[in-house]
Biopython code that builds the backbone (N, CA, C, O; Angstrom):
import numpy as np
from Bio.PDB.StructureBuilder import StructureBuilder

atoms = [
    (1, "MET", "N", (4.331, -7.379, 31.571)),
    (1, "MET", "CA", (5.465, -6.580, 31.265)),
    (1, "MET", "C", (6.474, -7.214, 30.278)),
    (1, "MET", "O", (7.057, -6.611, 29.377)),
    (2, "VAL", "N", (6.594, -8.587, 30.603)),
    (2, "VAL", "CA", (7.557, -9.278, 29.639)),
    (2, "VAL", "C", (7.092, -9.288, 28.219)),
    (2, "VAL", "O", (7.902, -9.229, 27.294)),
    (3, "VAL", "N", (5.754, -9.365, 28.022)),
    (3, "VAL", "CA", (5.213, -9.335, 26.604)),
    (3, "VAL", "C", (5.550, -8.046, 25.880)),
    (3, "VAL", "O", (5.807, -8.057, 24.676)),
    (4, "ALA", "N", (5.552, -6.908, 26.622)),
    (4, "ALA", "CA", (6.036, -5.565, 25.898)),
    (4, "ALA", "C", (7.337, -5.862, 25.405)),
    (4, "ALA", "O", (7.577, -5.739, 24.204)),
    (5, "GLY", "N", (8.327, -6.297, 26.335)),
    (5, "GLY", "CA", (9.697, -6.518, 25.934)),
    (5, "GLY", "C", (9.895, -7.308, 24.644)),
    (5, "GLY", "O", (10.672, -6.980, 23.748)),
    (6, "VAL", "N", (9.002, -8.529, 24.648)),
    (6, "VAL", "CA", (9.127, -9.336, 23.452)),
    (6, "VAL", "C", (8.612, -8.655, 22.261)),
    (6, "VAL", "O", (9.258, -8.715, 21.215)),
    (7, "GLN", "N", (7.371, -7.934, 22.335)),
    (7, "GLN", "CA", (7.070, -7.124, 21.123)),
    (7, "GLN", "C", (8.081, -6.033, 20.637)),
    (7, "GLN", "O", (8.362, -5.809, 19.460)),
    (8, "PHE", "N", (8.500, -5.493, 21.562)),
    (8, "PHE", "CA", (9.638, -4.404, 21.339)),
    (8, "PHE", "C", (10.983, -5.092, 20.537)),
    (8, "PHE", "O", (11.567, -4.566, 19.589)),
    (9, "GLY", "N", (11.276, -6.234, 21.082)),
    (9, "GLY", "CA", (12.456, -6.923, 20.381)),
    (9, "GLY", "C", (11.974, -7.455, 19.066)),
    (9, "GLY", "O", (12.821, -7.493, 18.173)),
    (10, "TRP", "N", (10.810, -7.856, 18.797)),
    (10, "TRP", "CA", (10.472, -8.205, 17.426)),
    (10, "TRP", "C", (10.300, -7.100, 16.462)),
    (10, "TRP", "O", (10.598, -7.213, 15.273)),
    (11, "ALA", "N", (9.794, -5.985, 17.018)),
    (11, "ALA", "CA", (9.822, -4.779, 16.277)),
    (11, "ALA", "C", (11.115, -4.358, 15.892)),
    (11, "ALA", "O", (11.261, -3.963, 14.735)),
    (12, "LEU", "N", (12.082, -4.374, 16.670)),
    (12, "LEU", "CA", (13.479, -3.973, 16.349)),
    (12, "LEU", "C", (14.080, -4.960, 15.256)),
    (12, "LEU", "O", (14.729, -4.573, 14.284)),
    (13, "GLN", "N", (13.803, -6.183, 15.521)),
    (13, "GLN", "CA", (14.426, -7.195, 14.516)),
    (13, "GLN", "C", (13.827, -7.099, 13.068)),
    (13, "GLN", "O", (14.572, -7.179, 12.091)),
    (14, "LEU", "N", (12.489, -6.928, 12.943)),
    (14, "LEU", "CA", (11.830, -6.829, 11.887)),
    (14, "LEU", "C", (12.015, -5.392, 11.203)),
    (14, "LEU", "O", (12.051, -5.333, 9.974)),
    (15, "SER", "N", (12.110, -4.445, 11.838)),
    (15, "SER", "CA", (12.356, -3.116, 11.272)),
    (15, "SER", "C", (13.706, -2.696, 11.022)),
    (15, "SER", "O", (14.026, -1.949, 10.097)),
    (16, "LEU", "N", (14.516, -3.207, 11.891)),
    (16, "LEU", "CA", (16.080, -2.720, 11.758)),
    (16, "LEU", "C", (17.031, -3.721, 11.064)),
    (16, "LEU", "O", (17.948, -3.368, 10.323)),
    (17, "LEU", "N", (16.740, -4.961, 11.361)),
    (17, "LEU", "CA", (17.741, -5.935, 11.023)),
    (17, "LEU", "C", (17.405, -6.559, 9.428)),
    (17, "LEU", "O", (18.291, -6.909, 8.649)),
    (18, "THR", "N", (16.275, -6.599, 9.205)),
    (18, "THR", "CA", (15.813, -7.237, 7.950)),
    (18, "THR", "C", (16.292, -6.422, 6.801)),
    (18, "THR", "O", (16.833, -6.985, 5.850)),
    (19, "PRO", "N", (16.119, -5.067, 6.830)),
    (19, "PRO", "CA", (16.609, -4.287, 5.638)),
    (19, "PRO", "C", (18.199, -4.371, 5.480)),
    (19, "PRO", "O", (18.732, -4.137, 4.395)),
    (20, "TYR", "N", (18.870, -4.691, 6.532)),
    (20, "TYR", "CA", (20.395, -4.886, 6.207)),
    (20, "TYR", "C", (20.693, -5.895, 5.320)),
    (20, "TYR", "O", (21.646, -5.759, 4.552)),
    (21, "ILE", "N", (19.960, -6.967, 5.315)),
    (21, "ILE", "CA", (20.217, -8.002, 4.392)),
    (21, "ILE", "C", (20.171, -7.650, 3.122)),
    (21, "ILE", "O", (21.039, -8.059, 2.351)),
    (22, "GLN", "N", (19.089, -6.783, 2.671)),
    (22, "GLN", "CA", (18.766, -6.183, 1.366)),
    (22, "GLN", "C", (19.683, -5.102, 0.952)),
    (22, "GLN", "O", (19.998, -4.941, -0.227)),
    (23, "VAL", "N", (20.113, -4.358, 1.922)),
    (23, "VAL", "CA", (20.810, -2.982, 1.651)),
    (23, "VAL", "C", (22.310, -3.304, 1.690)),
    (23, "VAL", "O", (23.039, -2.762, 0.860)),
    (24, "LEU", "N", (22.780, -4.084, 2.527)),
    (24, "LEU", "CA", (24.300, -4.181, 2.744)),
    (24, "LEU", "C", (25.050, -4.363, 1.624)),
    (24, "LEU", "O", (26.083, -3.698, 1.553)),
    (25, "PRO", "N", (24.757, -5.176, 0.642)),
    (25, "PRO", "CA", (25.571, -5.159, -0.592)),
    (25, "PRO", "C", (25.737, -3.923, -1.355)),
    (25, "PRO", "O", (26.774, -3.699, -1.978)),
    (26, "CYS", "N", (24.707, -3.081, -1.324)),
    (26, "CYS", "CA", (24.888, -1.905, -2.044)),
    (26, "CYS", "C", (25.678, -0.956, -1.234)),
    (26, "CYS", "O", (26.440, -0.176, -1.805)),
    (27, "VAL", "N", (25.551, -0.961, 0.135)),
    (27, "VAL", "CA", (26.282, -0.070, 0.844)),
    (27, "VAL", "C", (27.804, -0.472, 0.855)),
    (27, "VAL", "O", (28.649, 0.420, 0.938)),
    (28, "ARG", "N", (28.169, -1.792, 0.772)),
    (28, "ARG", "CA", (29.460, -2.284, 0.552)),
    (28, "ARG", "C", (30.045, -1.674, -0.815)),
    (28, "ARG", "O", (31.174, -1.185, -0.855)),
    (29, "ILE", "N", (29.312, -1.728, -1.781)),
    (29, "ILE", "CA", (29.760, -1.306, -3.153)),
    (29, "ILE", "C", (30.138, 0.266, -3.058)),
    (29, "ILE", "O", (31.223, 0.688, -3.459)),
    (30, "TRP", "N", (29.202, 1.038, -2.524)),
    (30, "TRP", "CA", (29.449, 2.426, -2.261)),
    (30, "TRP", "C", (30.455, 2.856, -1.437)),
    (30, "TRP", "O", (31.072, 3.891, -1.686)),
    (31, "SER", "N", (30.731, 2.037, -0.296)),
    (31, "SER", "CA", (31.895, 2.265, 0.607)),
    (31, "SER", "C", (33.118, 1.906, 0.048)),
    (31, "SER", "O", (34.132, 2.491, 0.428)),
    (32, "ASP", "N", (33.179, 0.984, -0.845)),
    (32, "ASP", "CA", (34.388, 0.646, -1.475)),
    (32, "ASP", "C", (34.844, 1.782, -2.540)),
    (32, "ASP", "O", (36.034, 1.913, -2.826)),
    (33, "LYS", "N", (33.943, 2.508, -3.048)),
    (33, "LYS", "CA", (34.164, 3.445, -3.913)),
    (33, "LYS", "C", (34.446, 4.841, -3.311)),
    (33, "LYS", "O", (34.962, 5.766, -3.938)),
    (34, "CYS", "N", (34.090, 4.881, -2.161)),
    (34, "CYS", "CA", (34.120, 6.356, -1.320)),
    (34, "CYS", "C", (35.580, 6.677, -1.095)),
    (34, "CYS", "O", (36.438, 5.837, -0.822)),
    (35, "SER", "N", (35.793, 8.095, -1.250)),
    (35, "SER", "CA", (37.130, 8.491, -1.109)),
    (35, "SER", "C", (37.092, 9.848, -0.083)),
    (35, "SER", "O", (37.597, 10.936, -0.362)),
    (36, "SER", "N", (36.506, 9.578, 0.933)),
    (36, "SER", "CA", (36.279, 10.519, 2.006)),
    (36, "SER", "C", (37.630, 10.796, 2.881)),
    (36, "SER", "O", (38.377, 9.845, 3.112)),
    (37, "LYS", "N", (37.895, 11.907, 3.295)),
    (37, "LYS", "CA", (39.087, 12.070, 4.087)),
    (37, "LYS", "C", (39.101, 11.400, 5.386)),
    (37, "LYS", "O", (40.157, 11.181, 5.980)),
    (38, "TYR", "N", (37.790, 11.023, 5.907)),
    (38, "TYR", "CA", (37.556, 10.228, 7.043)),
    (38, "TYR", "C", (37.595, 8.727, 6.813)),
    (38, "TYR", "O", (37.270, 7.957, 7.717)),
    (39, "GLY", "N", (37.987, 8.295, 5.617)),
    (39, "GLY", "CA", (38.128, 6.863, 5.396)),
    (39, "GLY", "C", (36.896, 6.250, 4.463)),
    (39, "GLY", "O", (35.928, 6.972, 4.223)),
    (40, "ARG", "N", (36.951, 5.116, 4.028)),
    (40, "ARG", "CA", (35.889, 4.442, 3.276)),
    (40, "ARG", "C", (34.811, 4.129, 4.085)),
    (40, "ARG", "O", (33.673, 4.396, 3.697)),
    (41, "ARG", "N", (35.004, 3.611, 5.131)),
    (41, "ARG", "CA", (33.801, 2.999, 6.069)),
    (41, "ARG", "C", (33.189, 3.891, 7.057)),
    (41, "ARG", "O", (31.995, 3.806, 7.343)),
    (42, "ARG", "N", (33.994, 4.753, 7.587)),
    (42, "ARG", "CA", (33.665, 5.701, 8.759)),
    (42, "ARG", "C", (32.303, 6.486, 8.488)),
    (42, "ARG", "O", (31.450, 6.571, 9.371)),
    (43, "PRO", "N", (32.145, 7.036, 7.273)),
    (43, "PRO", "CA", (30.923, 7.923, 6.983)),
    (43, "PRO", "C", (29.759, 6.958, 6.875)),
    (43, "PRO", "O", (28.651, 7.414, 7.159)),
    (44, "PHE", "N", (29.843, 5.811, 6.541)),
    (44, "PHE", "CA", (28.723, 4.850, 6.439)),
    (44, "PHE", "C", (28.376, 4.455, 7.807)),
    (44, "PHE", "O", (27.188, 4.493, 8.130)),
    (45, "ILE", "N", (29.263, 4.081, 8.650)),
    (45, "ILE", "CA", (28.981, 3.727, 10.084)),
    (45, "ILE", "C", (28.299, 4.856, 10.763)),
    (45, "ILE", "O", (27.351, 4.690, 11.530)),
    (46, "LEU", "N", (28.807, 6.008, 10.459)),
    (46, "LEU", "CA", (28.227, 7.131, 11.254)),
    (46, "LEU", "C", (26.618, 7.401, 10.758)),
    (46, "LEU", "O", (25.678, 7.585, 11.532)),
    (47, "ALA", "N", (26.555, 7.381, 9.523)),
    (47, "ALA", "CA", (25.182, 7.592, 9.059)),
    (47, "ALA", "C", (24.175, 6.478, 9.448)),
    (47, "ALA", "O", (23.019, 6.727, 9.790)),
    (48, "GLY", "N", (24.729, 5.161, 9.367)),
    (48, "GLY", "CA", (23.943, 4.036, 9.871)),
    (48, "GLY", "C", (23.583, 4.099, 11.421)),
    (48, "GLY", "O", (22.471, 3.779, 11.842)),
    (49, "SER", "N", (24.504, 4.490, 12.139)),
    (49, "SER", "CA", (24.176, 4.570, 13.523)),
    (49, "SER", "C", (23.320, 5.687, 13.869)),
    (49, "SER", "O", (22.582, 5.559, 14.847)),
    (50, "LEU", "N", (23.315, 6.807, 13.176)),
    (50, "LEU", "CA", (22.318, 7.877, 13.378)),
    (50, "LEU", "C", (20.986, 7.547, 12.922)),
    (50, "LEU", "O", (20.024, 7.977, 13.558)),
    (51, "MET", "N", (20.812, 6.810, 11.859)),
    (51, "MET", "CA", (19.484, 6.258, 11.341)),
    (51, "MET", "C", (18.982, 5.341, 12.398)),
    (51, "MET", "O", (17.807, 5.394, 12.762)),
    (52, "ILE", "N", (19.872, 4.468, 12.924)),
    (52, "ILE", "CA", (19.278, 3.427, 13.824)),
    (52, "ILE", "C", (18.886, 4.200, 15.137)),
    (52, "ILE", "O", (17.803, 3.931, 15.657)),
    (53, "SER", "N", (19.598, 5.017, 15.623)),
    (53, "SER", "CA", (19.193, 5.919, 16.755)),
    (53, "SER", "C", (17.728, 6.551, 16.542)),
    (53, "SER", "O", (16.876, 6.541, 17.431)),
    (54, "VAL", "N", (17.551, 7.045, 15.394)),
    (54, "VAL", "CA", (16.350, 7.678, 15.029)),
    (54, "VAL", "C", (15.095, 6.793, 15.029)),
    (54, "VAL", "O", (14.015, 7.146, 15.503)),
    (55, "ALA", "N", (15.346, 5.602, 14.447)),
    (55, "ALA", "CA", (14.388, 4.605, 14.239)),
    (55, "ALA", "C", (14.014, 3.959, 15.532)),
    (55, "ALA", "O", (12.843, 3.661, 15.768)),
    (56, "VAL", "N", (15.048, 3.722, 16.429)),
    (56, "VAL", "CA", (14.670, 3.231, 17.806)),
    (56, "VAL", "C", (13.787, 4.168, 18.617)),
    (56, "VAL", "O", (12.798, 3.791, 19.245)),
    (57, "THR", "N", (14.245, 5.469, 18.548)),
    (57, "THR", "CA", (13.464, 6.593, 19.156)),
    (57, "THR", "C", (11.975, 6.558, 18.699)),
    (57, "THR", "O", (11.049, 6.677, 19.502)),
    (58, "ILE", "N", (11.803, 6.390, 17.381)),
    (58, "ILE", "CA", (10.585, 6.470, 16.842)),
    (58, "ILE", "C", (9.849, 5.308, 17.203)),
    (58, "ILE", "O", (8.642, 5.479, 17.375)),
    (59, "ILE", "N", (10.339, 4.092, 17.365)),
    (59, "ILE", "CA", (9.710, 2.891, 17.813)),
    (59, "ILE", "C", (9.224, 2.954, 19.270)),
    (59, "ILE", "O", (8.183, 2.435, 19.673)),
    (60, "GLY", "N", (10.128, 3.673, 20.033)),
    (60, "GLY", "CA", (9.703, 3.917, 21.506)),
    (60, "GLY", "C", (8.643, 4.834, 21.717)),
    (60, "GLY", "O", (7.931, 4.731, 22.716)),
    (61, "PHE", "N", (8.447, 5.836, 20.759)),
    (61, "PHE", "CA", (7.307, 6.679, 20.825)),
    (61, "PHE", "C", (6.207, 6.641, 19.895)),
    (61, "PHE", "O", (5.444, 7.585, 19.691)),
    (62, "SER", "N", (6.148, 5.319, 19.246)),
    (62, "SER", "CA", (5.196, 5.057, 18.234)),
    (62, "SER", "C", (3.787, 5.188, 18.714)),
    (62, "SER", "O", (2.933, 5.593, 17.925)),
    (63, "ALA", "N", (3.470, 4.874, 19.962)),
    (63, "ALA", "CA", (2.055, 5.150, 20.467)),
    (63, "ALA", "C", (1.646, 6.562, 20.507)),
    (63, "ALA", "O", (0.556, 6.960, 20.097)),
    (64, "ASP", "N", (2.644, 7.370, 21.062)),
    (64, "ASP", "CA", (2.497, 8.789, 21.134)),
    (64, "ASP", "C", (2.295, 9.497, 19.803)),
    (64, "ASP", "O", (1.432, 10.350, 19.597)),
    (65, "ILE", "N", (3.231, 9.026, 18.875)),
    (65, "ILE", "CA", (3.236, 9.502, 17.621)),
    (65, "ILE", "C", (1.817, 9.220, 16.740)),
    (65, "ILE", "O", (1.258, 10.067, 16.043)),
    (66, "GLY", "N", (1.431, 8.012, 16.915)),
    (66, "GLY", "CA", (0.085, 7.647, 16.387)),
    (66, "GLY", "C", (-1.083, 8.460, 16.991)),
    (66, "GLY", "O", (-1.984, 8.869, 16.258)),
    (67, "TYR", "N", (-1.076, 8.698, 18.315)),
    (67, "TYR", "CA", (-1.857, 9.619, 18.948)),
    (67, "TYR", "C", (-2.058, 11.028, 18.300)),
    (67, "TYR", "O", (-3.142, 11.496, 17.952)),
    (68, "LEU", "N", (-0.663, 11.710, 18.181)),
    (68, "LEU", "CA", (-0.472, 12.882, 17.630)),
    (68, "LEU", "C", (-1.127, 12.975, 16.231)),
    (68, "LEU", "O", (-1.775, 13.962, 15.884)),
    (69, "LEU", "N", (-0.926, 11.910, 15.460)),
    (69, "LEU", "CA", (-1.350, 11.837, 14.133)),
    (69, "LEU", "C", (-2.841, 11.550, 13.786)),
    (69, "LEU", "O", (-3.297, 11.561, 12.642)),
    (70, "GLY", "N", (-3.556, 11.285, 14.951)),
    (70, "GLY", "CA", (-4.998, 11.273, 14.855)),
    (70, "GLY", "C", (-5.644, 9.789, 15.096)),
    (70, "GLY", "O", (-6.697, 9.432, 14.569)),
    (71, "ASP", "N", (-4.947, 9.072, 15.872)),
    (71, "ASP", "CA", (-5.608, 7.879, 16.346)),
    (71, "ASP", "C", (-6.786, 8.259, 17.281)),
    (71, "ASP", "O", (-6.729, 9.236, 18.027)),
    (72, "ALA", "N", (-7.873, 7.420, 17.197)),
    (72, "ALA", "CA", (-9.024, 7.529, 17.958)),
    (72, "ALA", "C", (-8.671, 7.604, 19.549)),
    (72, "ALA", "O", (-7.754, 6.918, 20.001)),
    (73, "ASP", "N", (-9.365, 8.383, 20.290)),
    (73, "ASP", "CA", (-9.157, 8.265, 21.733)),
    (73, "ASP", "C", (-9.413, 6.852, 22.335)),
    (73, "ASP", "O", (-8.706, 6.456, 23.261)),
    (74, "GLU", "N", (-10.414, 6.087, 21.824)),
    (74, "GLU", "CA", (-10.656, 4.681, 22.410)),
    (74, "GLU", "C", (-9.523, 3.757, 22.064)),
    (74, "GLU", "O", (-9.382, 2.712, 22.699)),
    (75, "ASP", "N", (-8.716, 4.084, 21.099)),
    (75, "ASP", "CA", (-7.624, 3.147, 20.712)),
    (75, "ASP", "C", (-6.353, 3.446, 21.512)),
    (75, "ASP", "O", (-5.378, 2.698, 21.450)),
    (76, "HIS", "N", (-6.383, 4.684, 22.354)),
    (76, "HIS", "CA", (-5.079, 5.003, 23.016)),
    (76, "HIS", "C", (-5.551, 5.235, 24.350)),
    (76, "HIS", "O", (-6.496, 6.004, 24.527)),
    (77, "ARG", "N", (-4.973, 4.631, 25.338)),
    (77, "ARG", "CA", (-5.316, 4.689, 26.761)),
    (77, "ARG", "C", (-5.026, 5.945, 27.394)),
    (77, "ARG", "O", (-5.908, 6.636, 27.905)),
    (78, "ASN", "N", (-3.682, 6.287, 27.369)),
    (78, "ASN", "CA", (-3.252, 7.583, 27.915)),
    (78, "ASN", "C", (-1.925, 7.954, 27.178)),
    (78, "ASN", "O", (-1.168, 7.185, 26.586)),
    (79, "PHE", "N", (-1.822, 9.213, 27.337)),
    (79, "PHE", "CA", (-0.559, 9.804, 26.530)),
    (79, "PHE", "C", (0.695, 9.541, 27.553)),
    (79, "PHE", "O", (0.673, 9.901, 28.730)),
    (80, "LYS", "N", (1.710, 8.911, 26.976)),
    (80, "LYS", "CA", (2.824, 8.544, 27.600)),
    (80, "LYS", "C", (4.085, 9.500, 27.597)),
    (80, "LYS", "O", (4.989, 9.492, 28.433)),
    (81, "GLY", "N", (3.968, 10.325, 26.491)),
    (81, "GLY", "CA", (5.211, 11.143, 26.370)),
    (81, "GLY", "C", (5.279, 12.442, 27.208)),
    (81, "GLY", "O", (4.419, 12.689, 28.054)),
    (82, "THR", "N", (6.297, 13.248, 26.961)),
    (82, "THR", "CA", (6.309, 14.483, 27.711)),
    (82, "THR", "C", (5.730, 15.578, 27.115)),
    (82, "THR", "O", (5.707, 16.661, 27.701)),
]
sb = StructureBuilder()
sb.init_structure("model")
sb.init_model(0)
sb.init_chain("A")
sb.init_seg("    ")
for serial, (resi, resn, name, xyz) in enumerate(atoms, 1):
    if name == "N":
        sb.init_residue(resn, " ", resi, " ")
    sb.init_atom(name, np.array(xyz, "f"), 0.0, 1.0, " ", f" {name:<3s}", serial, name[0])
structure = sb.get_structure()
């Protein structure tokens, strides 16, 4: 069970944190030029948190999504979703 937690942690780090290093400078430039009525940073914080929520949900259901997209039955032990 501990191994699954470690794999989940590595998946989060590699899929969610690494792109920030590459994308963050562009987002900073865009947010500095933003003139939204909600402020310069809030729209980007909201969009980023929504994207992270979707990504974490997809990672959590990745085995089920793979099964639904056509993984072979021998590669998938049982369906875990609802």
